[in-house]
VOTOR-653588 format. One line per 5 residues: number of its first residue (from 1); for each residue x, y, z of C-alpha. Coordinates in pm, 1 decimal, m for minus. Layout:
<mitis>
NUM) X Y Z ~ ...
</mitis>
This chain:
<mitis>
1) 1.2 m0.4 m0.7 ~ 118.6 345.9 m96.7 ~ 135.6 594.9 187.4 ~ 114.6 974.3 133.2 ~ 287.3 1228.1 356.0
6) 60.9 1418.1 583.0 ~ 56.5 1798.9 605.4 ~ 88.5 2087.5 352.8 ~ 359.3 2147.6 101.3 ~ 484.5 2503.8 m4.2
11) 624.4 2809.0 173.8 ~ 544.6 2871.8 539.1 ~ 261.6 3114.5 629.2 ~ 329.6 3480.6 718.8 ~ 126.1 3740.7 917.8
16) m82.0 3955.5 661.5 ~ m238.1 4203.0 909.8 ~ m118.5 4561.5 807.1 ~ 61.9 4769.7 1059.6 ~ m90.9 5108.5 1163.4
21) 169.8 5278.8 945.0 ~ 70.5 5071.2 645.4 ~ m296.5 5144.1 710.0 ~ m222.1 5517.2 729.8 ~ m25.6 5506.5 406.7
26) m313.0 5325.4 224.6 ~ m561.2 5579.2 360.6 ~ m349.8 5874.4 236.8 ~ m323.4 5714.5 m107.2 ~ m701.7 5668.4 m132.2
31) m756.9 6020.8 2.9 ~ m531.8 6170.6 m268.0 ~ m726.8 5975.5 m532.8 ~ m1052.8 6123.9 m408.5 ~ m1189.1 5791.4 m279.3
36) m1304.3 5956.5 41.9 ~ m1531.9 5681.8 176.0 ~ m1259.9 5411.8 153.0 ~ m1002.1 5644.5 298.3 ~ m1233.1 5731.6 591.2
41) m1272.7 5360.4 673.0 ~ m897.8 5314.0 693.3 ~ m843.0 5634.6 894.0 ~ m1097.5 5523.8 1149.4 ~ m933.5 5179.0 1169.2
46) m602.4 5345.7 1238.4 ~ m762.5 5585.6 1490.7 ~ m914.9 5293.8 1676.7 ~ m569.4 5156.2 1741.0 ~ m398.0 5496.2 1806.4
51) m664.7 5742.9 1933.3 ~ m411.9 6022.4 1998.1 ~ m202.8 5978.3 1683.7 ~ m149.4 6332.2 1528.6 ~ m142.7 6235.9 1159.9
56) m460.5 6028.7 1181.8 ~ m645.7 6300.6 1369.9 ~ m521.6 6566.5 1124.8 ~ m600.2 6391.7 799.5 ~ m930.9 6244.2 913.2
61) m1029.7 6594.3 1021.6 ~ m940.0 6731.5 670.9 ~ m1138.7 6445.1 510.8 ~ m1449.4 6514.2 719.9 ~ m1424.4 6882.6 632.5
66) m1424.1 6782.7 268.9 ~ m1727.1 6567.6 327.6 ~ m1913.2 6860.1 476.7 ~ m1915.5 6760.8 844.6 ~ m1751.9 7074.0 983.9
71) m1844.1 6996.9 1342.4 ~ m1664.0 6659.0 1356.0 ~ m1381.8 6806.2 1154.2 ~ m1333.1 7080.8 1411.5 ~ m1327.4 6832.0 1699.4
76) m1068.7 6612.6 1519.5 ~ m850.2 6906.8 1425.9 ~ m870.3 7048.9 1776.8 ~ m759.4 6709.7 1912.0 ~ m470.9 6710.5 1664.5
81) m352.3 7051.9 1795.8 ~ m361.0 6912.6 2151.1 ~ m156.2 6613.8 2035.8 ~ 99.2 6846.4 1868.6 ~ 49.6 7202.7 1996.5
86) 291.0 7375.3 1760.3 ~ 176.6 7200.3 1439.3 ~ 137.9 7486.6 1188.9 ~ 1.0 7250.3 918.4 ~ m324.5 7205.2 1112.4
91) m405.7 7573.3 1134.8 ~ m544.2 7631.6 778.9 ~ m789.1 7342.9 811.2 ~ m883.3 7453.3 1164.6 ~ m959.0 7804.9 1033.4
96) m1168.6 7658.5 754.4 ~ m1369.1 7442.4 996.3 ~ m1436.8 7744.4 1220.3 ~ m1552.6 7947.9 917.6 ~ m1779.3 7663.6 806.2
101) m1932.9 7664.4 1155.0 ~ m1997.8 8038.6 1128.8 ~ m1742.9 8118.2 1394.6 ~ m1579.6 8384.2 1176.0 ~ m1409.6 8587.1 1444.4
106) m1224.3 8281.5 1570.2 ~ m1139.3 8183.9 1208.2 ~ m1001.3 8536.2 1146.0 ~ m778.4 8502.3 1457.6 ~ m639.8 8173.7 1316.1
111) m561.5 8322.7 979.9 ~ m403.7 8630.0 1133.8 ~ m175.3 8401.9 1330.8 ~ m74.5 8213.8 1015.0 ~ 2.5 8538.6 835.7
116) 210.2 8670.8 1123.3 ~ 430.8 8363.9 1096.1 ~ 423.7 8358.0 715.2 ~ 317.4 8689.3 556.8 ~ 343.4 8558.4 200.2
121) 99.1 8265.9 255.9 ~ m145.5 8342.0 m26.8 ~ m391.7 8069.1 71.4 ~ m420.2 8207.4 421.5 ~ m453.8 8560.8 282.7
126) m728.2 8443.9 43.7 ~ m918.2 8266.5 323.7 ~ m880.5 8569.8 539.7 ~ m1056.5 8772.6 266.3 ~ m1339.3 8519.1 255.9
131) m1386.9 8556.8 634.6 ~ m1385.2 8933.8 604.0 ~ m1667.8 8903.3 346.5 ~ m1871.1 8684.9 582.7 ~ m1823.7 8944.8 853.2
136) m1946.4 9220.3 624.2 ~ m1605.8 9390.2 621.0 ~ m1594.7 9404.1 242.0 ~ m1336.0 9676.8 207.2 ~ m1089.9 9467.7 403.4
141) m1186.0 9160.9 204.3 ~ m1108.0 9349.5 m118.7 ~ m771.8 9458.2 20.9 ~ m694.6 9097.1 110.7 ~ m774.0 8971.7 m234.5
146) m567.4 9255.0 m391.3 ~ m271.7 9157.2 m175.2 ~ m302.7 8795.0 m275.5 ~ m322.2 8885.3 m644.6 ~ m19.9 9111.7 m615.5
151) 185.0 8805.0 m516.9 ~ m7.8 8548.1 m720.9 ~ m186.2 8710.1 m1022.3 ~ m319.8 8378.4 m1139.4 ~ m515.0 8295.3 m822.0
156) m851.6 8216.3 m978.9 ~ m1054.5 8203.3 m655.6 ~ m919.9 8541.7 m547.2 ~ m1006.5 8694.3 m884.5 ~ m1359.1 8547.0 m863.0
161) m1424.1 8664.3 m509.7 ~ m1274.3 9002.6 m578.4 ~ m1530.7 9037.0 m859.1 ~ m1806.3 8944.9 m611.3 ~ m1695.9 9215.5 m364.2
166) m1673.3 9477.1 m639.2 ~ m2022.7 9383.4 m754.1 ~ m2141.4 9428.9 m396.4 ~ m1994.7 9777.3 m408.0 ~ m2184.2 9828.6 m740.4
171) m1852.3 9875.3 m921.3 ~ m1975.9 9650.4 m1195.3 ~ m1727.0 9750.9 m1462.7 ~ m1437.4 9651.5 m1237.9 ~ m1619.2 9338.0 m1130.8
176) m1664.8 9242.6 m1494.9 ~ m1292.6 9281.9 m1554.8 ~ m1213.3 9061.7 m1255.4 ~ m1446.6 8791.2 m1373.9 ~ m1294.9 8809.1 m1721.7
181) m946.0 8760.7 m1574.2 ~ m1066.5 8458.9 m1380.6 ~ m1234.8 8311.8 m1691.2 ~ m919.3 8364.4 m1898.2 ~ m749.5 8114.7 m1660.1
186) m1055.4 7890.2 m1607.0 ~ m1291.5 7924.2 m1903.1 ~ m1548.8 7678.7 m1761.4 ~ m1571.1 7833.5 m1409.7 ~ m1954.2 7823.4 m1387.6
191) m1992.5 8059.6 m1099.8 ~ m1766.2 8319.0 m1263.3 ~ m1962.1 8282.9 m1583.7 ~ m2294.4 8326.9 m1405.8 ~ m2179.8 8623.0 m1198.6
196) m2026.2 8783.9 m1506.5 ~ m2369.7 8763.3 m1670.3 ~ m2523.6 8922.5 m1358.7 ~ m2277.0 9211.7 m1379.0 ~ m2366.8 9273.2 m1741.3
201) m2733.8 9276.6 m1646.6 ~ m2660.1 9520.8 m1367.3 ~ m2483.7 9743.8 m1621.9 ~ m2806.0 9729.2 m1829.8 ~ m2618.5 9557.9 m2110.0
206) m2899.3 9312.6 m2143.0 ~ m2815.2 9171.3 m2484.8 ~ m2463.3 9080.6 m2365.0 ~ m2605.4 8943.4 m2041.3 ~ m2842.0 8719.0 m2235.8
211) m2552.4 8585.5 m2441.2 ~ m2355.9 8526.2 m2117.3 ~ m2640.1 8332.2 m1955.6 ~ m2666.3 8123.2 m2275.0 ~ m2294.7 8043.2 m2238.9
216) m2357.9 7911.9 m1887.9 ~ m2649.7 7701.5 m2003.3 ~ m2443.5 7544.0 m2284.2 ~ m2223.0 7400.1 m2008.2 ~ m2493.1 7330.5 m1748.4
221) m2833.0 7319.7 m1923.8 ~ m3021.0 7277.2 m1596.9 ~ m2860.2 7574.3 m1416.5 ~ m3170.4 7708.0 m1240.5 ~ m3026.8 8043.7 m1142.7
226) m2895.9 8110.0 m1492.1 ~ m3241.0 8020.2 m1633.8 ~ m3407.2 8254.1 m1385.1 ~ m3170.9 8543.6 m1447.1 ~ m3191.7 8483.7 m1823.0
231) m3564.8 8530.9 m1786.4 ~ m3504.2 8860.0 m1603.8 ~ m3276.5 8982.8 m1878.1 ~ m3542.1 8900.5 m2137.9 ~ m3797.4 9085.9 m1922.2
236) m3577.6 9394.4 m1932.7 ~ m3557.8 9359.1 m2305.7 ~ m3936.3 9347.7 m2312.7 ~ m3930.1 9000.1 m2470.6 ~ m4188.9 8880.5 m2224.4
241) m4299.6 8557.5 m2391.8 ~ m3940.9 8432.9 m2405.7 ~ m3892.8 8546.1 m2044.6 ~ m4193.7 8336.9 m1941.4 ~ m4051.7 8033.5 m2116.6
246) m3710.0 8074.8 m1950.8 ~ m3869.5 8117.4 m1607.3 ~ m4086.9 7811.8 m1651.6 ~ m3770.9 7616.2 m1743.9 ~ m3607.9 7740.0 m1420.4
251) m3910.5 7629.2 m1216.5 ~ m3899.9 7286.5 m1379.5 ~ m3550.1 7251.5 m1230.8 ~ m3632.3 7415.2 m895.5 ~ m4009.1 7395.6 m832.4
256) m4181.7 7628.3 m587.0 ~ m3886.9 7868.9 m566.3 ~ m4050.4 8189.5 m442.0 ~ m3817.2 8426.3 m632.4 ~ m3872.9 8247.8 m964.3
261) m4247.7 8234.9 m905.8 ~ m4249.2 8608.6 m836.8 ~ m4049.2 8680.5 m1153.4 ~ m4285.6 8463.8 m1355.2 ~ m4581.2 8658.2 m1217.2
266) m4430.6 8990.4 m1324.7 ~ m4366.2 8863.2 m1673.1 ~ m4724.4 8732.7 m1701.2 ~ m4856.5 9074.2 m1597.6 ~ m4679.3 9237.3 m1891.3
271) m4864.5 9020.2 m2141.6 ~ m5201.9 9080.1 m1962.1 ~ m5219.6 8721.7 m1831.9 ~ m5325.7 8843.6 m1490.9 ~ m5521.4 8535.2 m1389.8
276) m5207.8 8325.2 m1438.2 ~ m5002.0 8595.3 m1263.5 ~ m5231.2 8570.6 m955.6 ~ m5162.2 8198.4 m945.9 ~ m4783.3 8255.3 m963.8
281) m4793.3 8524.3 m693.7 ~ m5013.7 8303.3 m476.1 ~ m4766.1 8018.5 m496.4 ~ m4480.4 8255.3 m424.9 ~ m4657.1 8385.8 m114.5
286) m4735.7 8033.3 m1.6 ~ m4362.0 7967.6 1.2 ~ m4266.5 8305.4 143.8 ~ m4559.7 8491.4 301.3 ~ m4342.7 8780.0 420.4
291) m4260.6 8893.7 62.0 ~ m4409.4 9244.9 47.5 ~ m4324.1 9280.3 m319.9 ~ m4532.9 8974.5 m403.2 ~ m4832.3 9116.0 m208.9
296) m4798.3 9448.0 m395.9 ~ m4765.1 9282.0 m737.3 ~ m5058.4 9049.7 m671.7 ~ m5260.2 9360.2 m581.9 ~ m5170.2 9512.1 m921.0
301) m5310.6 9210.5 m1101.5 ~ m5626.2 9215.2 m889.3 ~ m5665.9 9584.3 m971.3 ~ m5632.1 9520.5 m1345.4 ~ m5898.0 9256.2 m1315.1
306) m6119.5 9513.8 m1137.7 ~ m6113.4 9320.4 m807.4 ~ m6061.3 9638.2 m614.5 ~ m6126.3 9504.6 m265.3 ~ m5874.9 9219.6 m317.1
311) m5624.4 9475.1 m450.7 ~ m5670.8 9702.5 m146.7 ~ m5624.3 9411.0 93.9 ~ m5298.6 9314.4 m77.5 ~ m5168.0 9670.4 m76.7
316) m5251.6 9701.4 291.9 ~ m5069.5 9372.3 363.1 ~ m4763.5 9489.0 169.0 ~ m4752.3 9806.8 376.3 ~ m4799.8 9616.5 699.0
321) m4502.0 9395.3 614.8 ~ m4289.9 9680.6 471.8 ~ m4410.0 10024.8 587.7 ~ m4142.3 10188.4 369.2 ~ m4241.3 9998.5 55.6
326) m4157.4 10231.8 m232.0 ~ m4472.4 10174.7 m440.1 ~ m4755.5 10029.8 m233.1 ~ m4854.7 10358.7 m68.7 ~ m4875.8 10537.5 m401.1
331) m5113.0 10288.7 m561.6 ~ m5319.8 10254.3 m245.0 ~ m5366.9 10635.5 m241.7 ~ m5473.2 10626.0 m605.6 ~ m5726.2 10346.4 m549.2
336) m5873.7 10531.9 m245.9 ~ m5901.0 10855.5 m449.7 ~ m6064.3 10678.1 m743.0 ~ m6314.7 10517.8 m506.9 ~ m6388.9 10854.8 m341.9
341) m6309.9 10695.1 m3.3 ~ m6249.7 11033.5 160.2 ~ m6203.6 10899.1 507.8 ~ m5913.3 10680.7 403.3 ~ m5786.3 10954.5 169.6
346) m5769.0 11189.4 467.6 ~ m5583.0 10927.5 669.2 ~ m5333.4 10862.9 386.5 ~ m5294.5 11232.9 320.6 ~ m5156.8 11278.1 674.3
351) m4879.8 11034.8 584.5 ~ m4774.5 11211.0 264.2 ~ m4542.5 11476.1 416.6 ~ m4320.0 11238.0 613.7 ~ m4320.1 10978.9 336.4
356) m4210.5 11238.2 80.5 ~ m3962.5 11409.0 316.5 ~ m3800.1 11079.4 407.1 ~ m3815.5 10947.5 47.8 ~ m3964.9 10626.0 185.3
361) m4231.7 10613.9 m82.5 ~ m4224.9 10706.2 m447.3 ~ m4555.2 10887.4 m504.8 ~ m4678.6 10997.2 m846.6 ~ m4650.8 11380.3 m840.5
366) m4977.7 11439.3 m1014.8 ~ m5171.6 11276.5 m729.0 ~ m5067.8 11552.5 m493.2 ~ m5232.4 11820.0 m706.3 ~ m5571.5 11731.7 m554.8
371) m5443.1 11694.8 m196.0 ~ m5390.7 11964.2 64.6 ~ m5010.6 11961.2 67.8 ~ m4763.4 12243.9 39.9 ~ m4575.3 12333.7 m284.1
376) m4250.9 12232.3 m114.6 ~ m4391.0 11880.2 m65.8 ~ m4510.7 11871.5 m424.3 ~ m4161.2 11973.5 m549.1 ~ m3990.2 11714.7 m329.7
381) m4232.1 11448.2 m448.1 ~ m4162.3 11523.8 m817.8 ~ m3784.9 11524.7 m753.3 ~ m3804.2 11182.1 m579.0 ~ m4024.3 11042.3 m855.8
386) m3779.5 11148.6 m1129.0 ~ m3478.9 11029.4 m927.4 ~ m3641.5 10684.8 m887.9 ~ m3716.6 10661.8 m1261.5 ~ m3363.6 10762.1 m1360.3
391) m3173.7 10566.0 m1093.6 ~ m2868.2 10394.9 m1235.7 ~ m2861.0 10602.1 m1551.3 ~ m2550.3 10808.8 m1619.0 ~ m2617.3 11131.5 m1807.4
396) m2330.7 11241.0 m2035.4 ~ m2155.5 11547.0 m1885.5 ~ m2157.8 11759.6 m2197.6 ~ m2317.5 11803.3 m2537.9 ~ m2156.7 11920.3 m2856.9
401) m2379.3 12101.3 m3106.6 ~ m2409.3 11931.4 m3443.1 ~ m2327.1 12156.2 m3736.1 ~ m2609.2 12111.5 m3981.4 ~ m2835.6 12340.8 m4183.9
406) m3145.2 12192.2 m4017.9 ~ m3215.2 12138.9 m3650.7 ~ m3304.2 11778.0 m3571.2 ~ m3599.6 11753.2 m3333.7 ~ m3711.1 11423.0 m3177.9
411) m4060.1 11384.2 m3022.6 ~ m4089.4 11097.6 m2771.3 ~ m4421.5 10935.0 m2689.5 ~ m4607.7 10611.0 m2626.2 ~ m4917.7 10750.7 m2790.6
416) m4847.2 10751.2 m3161.0 ~ m5172.8 10563.4 m3221.3 ~ m5541.2 10626.5 m3184.8 ~ m5495.1 10860.5 m2887.7 ~ m5567.1 11218.0 m2803.4
421) m5193.7 11309.5 m2819.2 ~ m5159.0 11176.2 m3178.0 ~ m5479.2 11351.3 m3287.0 ~ m5355.4 11680.7 m3153.0 ~ m4996.8 11668.4 m3265.7
426) m5014.6 11512.8 m3612.4 ~ m5074.5 11846.8 m3787.4 ~ m4793.4 12002.8 m3589.3 ~ m4555.6 11754.4 m3734.4 ~ m4688.1 11824.0 m4084.2
431) m4648.0 12205.9 m4041.0 ~ m4279.9 12199.8 m3948.9 ~ m4070.0 12392.0 m4200.7 ~ m3867.1 12108.9 m4350.9 ~ m3611.3 12352.1 m4491.6
436) m3505.0 12432.7 m4134.1 ~ m3617.5 12142.6 m3916.8 ~ m3585.6 11763.7 m3940.9 ~ m3853.4 11586.7 m3744.1 ~ m3812.4 11245.7 m3576.3
441) m4063.8 11038.2 m3381.3 ~ m3939.2 10803.9 m3107.6 ~ m4220.9 10561.7 m3018.9 ~ m4226.6 10330.7 m2721.7 ~ m4595.8 10248.1 m2732.4
446) m4797.7 9975.1 m2908.3 ~ m4843.7 9951.3 m3280.2 ~ m5223.8 9955.8 m3335.2 ~ m5216.8 9947.6 m3718.3 ~ m5444.3 10252.4 m3735.3
451) m5467.9 10529.5 m3990.0 ~ m5354.1 10771.4 m3721.4 ~ m5037.2 10566.1 m3672.5 ~ m4977.9 10573.7 m4047.9 ~ m5031.1 10949.3 m4058.3
456) m4778.3 11000.2 m3784.3 ~ m4522.7 10781.5 m3960.8 ~ m4571.6 10970.9 m4283.5 ~ m4564.9 11318.6 m4124.5 ~ m4210.5 11278.1 m3983.1
461) m3870.7 11236.4 m4150.4 ~ m3775.7 10939.0 m3933.8 ~ m3986.6 10705.2 m3721.1 ~ m3816.1 10481.3 m3464.7 ~ m3991.3 10216.6 m3256.7
466) m3797.6 10159.2 m2929.2 ~ m4070.4 9966.3 m2749.8 ~ m3840.4 9659.2 m2734.9 ~ m3539.8 9859.0 m2612.4 ~ m3459.5 9963.0 m2258.5
471) m3402.5 10324.5 m2158.6 ~ m3024.3 10310.0 m2193.0 ~ m3041.3 10159.8 m2544.1 ~ m3310.9 10413.1 m2646.3 ~ m3091.4 10693.7 m2518.2
476) m2800.2 10563.1 m2721.3 ~ m3016.6 10559.4 m3031.5 ~ m3104.7 10928.4 m2976.5 ~ m2733.9 11002.7 m2934.8 ~ m2644.3 10808.9 m3247.2
481) m2916.7 10996.9 m3439.6 ~ m2746.3 11325.4 m3342.2 ~ m3070.1 11477.6 m3208.5 ~ m3046.0 11846.7 m3120.8 ~ m3370.1 11886.8 m2931.4
486) m3572.8 11614.7 m2762.4 ~ m3937.9 11676.2 m2669.0 ~ m4101.2 11441.6 m2416.9 ~ m4471.9 11432.9 m2493.7 ~ m4552.7 11205.3 m2192.1
491) m4451.7 11398.2 m1882.6 ~ m4553.2 11192.2 m1580.1 ~ m4848.1 11023.5 m1750.4 ~ m4901.0 10647.4 m1780.7 ~ m4633.2 10462.3 m1986.2
496) m4395.4 10759.1 m1957.6 ~ m4024.2 10668.6 m1984.8 ~ m3842.1 10969.3 m1848.3 ~ m3542.7 10744.3 m1801.7 ~ m3468.5 10777.0 m2173.3
501) m3403.2 11146.9 m2141.3 ~ m3234.6 11086.6 m1805.0 ~ m2957.0 10906.3 m1995.6 ~ m2953.8 11143.4 m2294.2 ~ m2774.9 11472.9 m2331.2
506) m2963.7 11688.1 m2581.3 ~ m3033.7 12054.9 m2596.8 ~ m3328.2 12151.7 m2375.8 ~ m3423.6 12514.2 m2316.0 ~ m3136.1 12704.4 m2166.7
511) m2890.3 12432.7 m2263.2 ~ m2888.3 12561.5 m2625.3 ~ m2542.5 12684.8 m2714.7 ~ m2540.1 13045.9 m2825.5 ~ m2465.4 12974.2 m3192.1
516) m2741.5 12714.7 m3214.4 ~ m2978.9 12940.9 m3028.3 ~ m2912.1 13216.7 m3280.1 ~ m2967.4 12971.1 m3565.4 ~ m3292.2 12855.0 m3405.8
521) m3421.4 13212.1 m3368.5 ~ m3324.5 13301.3 m3720.4 ~ m3510.2 12995.5 m3836.2 ~ m3821.3 13093.0 m3645.3 ~ m3804.5 13455.5 m3752.5
526) m3744.4 13375.8 m4116.4 ~ m4025.9 13122.2 m4118.3 ~ m4262.3 13372.0 m3957.6 ~ m4196.5 13637.3 m4218.5 ~ m4172.4 13406.4 m4520.4
531) m4414.3 13524.5 m4803.3 ~ m4676.8 13285.5 m4924.8 ~ m4856.7 13283.0 m5261.6 ~ m5193.5 13445.0 m5225.2 ~ m5516.5 13300.3 m5352.2
536) m5652.4 13657.1 m5397.4 ~ m5650.3 13826.4 m5733.9 ~ m5480.4 14129.6 m5582.6 ~ m5117.4 14194.5 m5675.9 ~ m5039.9 14340.9 m5337.1
541) m4770.2 14165.9 m5136.3 ~ m4902.7 13953.7 m4849.1 ~ m4781.6 13816.8 m4518.6 ~ m4876.7 13523.2 m4296.6 ~ m4788.0 13403.5 m3950.1
546) m4620.2 13062.5 m3919.8 ~ m4756.8 12763.6 m3723.3 ~ m5108.4 12907.7 m3698.6 ~ m5385.0 12665.6 m3768.0 ~ m5604.8 12943.4 m3905.8
551) m5353.0 13183.1 m4053.4 ~ m5412.7 13282.6 m4407.8 ~ m5278.7 13527.5 m4664.7 ~ m5426.6 13875.9 m4634.0 ~ m5357.3 14199.8 m4816.0
556) m5172.7 14492.4 m4668.2 ~ m5392.8 14701.3 m4440.4 ~ m5492.7 14402.1 m4230.7 ~ m5315.1 14184.7 m3977.4 ~ m5288.7 13812.9 m3903.1
561) m5159.3 13701.0 m3568.1 ~ m5011.9 13355.9 m3525.9 ~ m5145.1 13329.0 m3178.6 ~ m5496.1 13428.9 m3258.1 ~ m5780.5 13188.2 m3310.6
566) m5878.0 13374.6 m3630.0 ~ m5744.1 13644.4 m3849.9 ~ m5864.2 13997.2 m3778.0 ~ m5859.3 14294.3 m3998.1 ~ m5867.5 14655.8 m3899.4
571) m5898.1 14995.4 m4071.8 ~ m5568.2 15153.3 m4162.5 ~ m5512.2 15439.0 m3904.9 ~ m5184.5 15567.6 m4044.2 ~ m4993.3 15577.9 m4365.5
576) m4770.7 15298.0 m4241.4 ~ m4846.7 14949.8 m4351.2 ~ m4952.4 14677.3 m4110.2 ~ m4690.8 14419.2 m4028.0 ~ m4643.0 14136.3 m3779.3
581) m4435.8 14203.1 m3469.8 ~ m4069.8 14229.8 m3559.7 ~ m3738.9 14289.2 m3392.3 ~ m3784.7 14664.7 m3404.0 ~ m4098.6 14646.4 m3182.3
586) m3908.4 14488.0 m2891.6 ~ m3721.8 14724.8 m2652.8 ~ m3458.6 14452.4 m2619.1 ~ m3413.3 14450.5 m2997.7 ~ m3474.4 14071.4 m3005.5
591) m3704.0 13878.1 m3228.0 ~ m4038.4 13823.4 m3056.9 ~ m4160.4 13466.8 m3030.8 ~ m4525.1 13566.1 m3018.3 ~ m4741.7 13844.1 m3161.3
596) m5028.1 14036.9 m3012.4 ~ m5367.0 14069.9 m3177.7 ~ m5496.5 14413.3 m3281.2 ~ m5866.2 14446.5 m3366.1 ~ m6050.3 14731.3 m3527.1
601) m6213.8 14860.5 m3209.0 ~ m6096.8 15148.3 m2997.7 ~ m5911.9 15115.0 m2768.6 ~ m5750.6 14804.1 m2918.3 ~ m5743.7 14473.3 m2726.3
606) m5426.7 14275.7 m2695.4 ~ m5373.5 13906.3 m2663.6 ~ m5202.3 13753.8 m2355.9 ~ m4888.0 13667.3 m2550.5 ~ m4763.0 14019.9 m2611.5
611) m4394.3 14037.9 m2686.2 ~ m4271.1 13683.8 m2636.1 ~ m3904.5 13763.9 m2588.6 ~ m3942.0 14013.9 m2306.5 ~ m4292.9 13927.0 m2171.7
616) m4390.6 14291.9 m2170.0 ~ m4677.8 14485.7 m2329.6 ~ m4484.8 14742.3 m2524.8 ~ m4542.8 14887.1 m2868.7 ~ m4854.4 14786.5 m3058.2
621) m4804.0 14484.6 m3281.3 ~ m4971.3 14652.8 m3574.3 ~ m4782.0 14938.7 m3726.6 ~ m5111.0 15114.5 m3819.1 ~ m5133.0 15255.6 m3463.3
626) m4913.7 15544.7 m3361.9 ~ m4691.4 15493.6 m3064.2 ~ m4889.1 15744.4 m2855.6 ~ m5223.6 15578.6 m2934.7 ~ m5076.7 15233.1 m2861.0
631) m4918.1 15331.9 m2535.4 ~ m5240.4 15493.9 m2420.6 ~ m5434.6 15179.2 m2506.8 ~ m5180.6 14964.8 m2322.8 ~ m5205.2 15185.0 m2012.4
636) m5581.2 15156.0 m2019.9 ~ m5556.2 14776.2 m2052.4 ~ m5293.5 14722.9 m1783.4 ~ m5527.0 14660.2 m1488.0 ~ m5719.1 14401.3 m1689.9
641) m5402.0 14230.8 m1807.8 ~ m5180.1 14249.0 m1499.2 ~ m5294.6 13916.9 m1359.6 ~ m5221.7 13729.3 m1683.8 ~ m4883.1 13880.0 m1770.3
646) m4598.2 13631.2 m1696.3 ~ m4325.3 13761.4 m1468.6 ~ m3967.3 13810.1 m1585.8
</mitis>
């Protein structure tokens, strides 16, 4: 029988249990590879064997900080400092853990200690800037970032956060430059791309902002904030349907976000979808009931739907949440006035002086005309209203006159349609002397396709629709068109856009340069005295006043006034021929901008206009009257006219 040897063949067994040092080395390798869960398991195994081992406490603390557990990270790192009190390598992570726990003053002390020992430590300097920002000490944060960048210009995080601080200071041009520097080094830095787009939007460069948001979305299509802010940029561009689509896409990524719902409600209001806007505002308020702007905006939609009681309740709620709300008081006052609710009007009127004086509410200046307030309050109200409408707009500091034969006049209105303004001004456009004036219409109202709209378009030399442009872009258009005089036909009425002229430097009144002023007066004077062909069979020379709806050619011996409602004729009282008011009739030897009316009764009656350049009733406008007779008539008329003569 064959016998086999008992036992195993081969090499003898060895002990395969790793030493703590081996475990630590494996954990560090996994940690560097980003395999945090596996590294954590090995760190904890090593810590179980050596609870006070410095390296294990330190690196496990760093790992837990990376995993987002700042509390445990702090405890581990503090234990590491106890195990090795003078270990400088623990301090940066300890400062980061304190900052993550919101203990910013303690974190600042840690970073200050690091920088005292090593002043050129750019990472500590950067983190110190971050802590300053959290403490609201933004100027010191900016100084920290600048110091870091002086030593290390390519520090992307410092460039990015520097841009954020500059944006907080509303120094958006500098912020934009800082973001661009960061993106030159890291082109796919999503936060820098998104914040750069926000800076462009703040600079009212909405087209560029839109392109910047699209760049973000090409990298991260579901970036909810970029979709939301893209919708806001489209809103500013008055592309409301596209804004609604972008905001709905944002809400698909981040449902029930109160800010996005609020923005959606505003966009829906602009396209008159107020029922849908009420739903959006309602959902926004369900998520954030303390949002005074949402209550105010919901009230606006209710008011448009003629649900006045609901609107009033929402305005009252907005004011209860935010007593200094800039708009809620204004619209509540208007609703109470419209409803003839005099008791509440009296109560609200008592609040007007302190609201206007403190600029806590922006009140439409025309509302105060029917309230018992002082002229000083009315003036302050109008100033605050205009300041609010033109906030953020930078008016060019000077204007250079354009050297042309014709003055270029632009009329701005939202009412170039079937509207009283268009009906009243169409003929004025048609009567401008095209040899001396070029007439432009700048429209920011709706196109109604009416005959009146067509008449306006045909009566001007250029017609520009800026309804899809913001105020800054519209102002740039006026500048590019080299407009000499801009006339705002809206004032403070509904749909007015005074921000356009707030960002435009054109000649208005006393801003005319002297050469242009002289050219303007010569143009008016020459137009006024320009002969017209007469329809009469007489061969006598004739004269007519310019710009008068009823002026007509008349023979010598009679007089037509351009300010009169009809031509009047009078008997010739002297050998001199009748003529309109001219330069020689003004004591100041300046061309009069208005003429008086002389009728054939004795003593003669004079119109209110008198001599337009000096606002005095001087020589008779018709040369038929002798100076003595005219002065006597004026003296007799003075008591009757005194109240109507303008001062100055």
